[in-house]
N, C-alpha and C positions, 0 to 999 in steps of 0.2 A: 130638945130633940126636934120639935116642930120647926124651930128656927133654922136648924141645919138643913132639913128637907126643903124648906122654903128657899134658902139660899141656893142649894144645889140645883133645884129643878125650876126655879122661877126667875133667876137672874142670868145674864150673859156670863158673868164671871164664874158662877156656879157650874154652868154647862161647860165652860172651858176647863174647869178643874176636872169634871167628869171625863171629858174627852181626852185630855192629856194624861190623866191618871190611867185611863184604859189603855192608852198606847204604851205607857211605861209597864203596866202589868203584863200585857201581851208580849212585850219585848223581853221581860224577865223570864216568862214561861218559855219563849222560843229559845233563849240562851241556854236554859237548863236542859231542855229536851235535846238540843243540838249537842251539848256536852255528853249526854248519855248515849246518843246515837254514835257519836265519834268514838266513844270507848268501846261500843259493841262491834262496830264495823271498822276495823283497822285497815288503813291503806297498805296494800301489799306490794306497792311499787309498780313499775311498768310491766305490761304483759310480755310473755316470751314470744318468740317468733312463731311457734306452732299454735298459739292461741290467737285466732283471728276474730273471736267474738261471736261467731255464728254457731248455733247449735244445730248439728245435722244428725 
């Protein structure tokens, strides 16, 4: 176990593994949360003419 920590935090290759692994993990989390959001908020198409987007 000590060898793994030494590799990850003491070498350039280990730091690269941590960096790119973090990017992959964040990408997976973003993909999953985007899928959930897309299912919750469905696109309802273009707005009708009487909907100008302003709340009065």
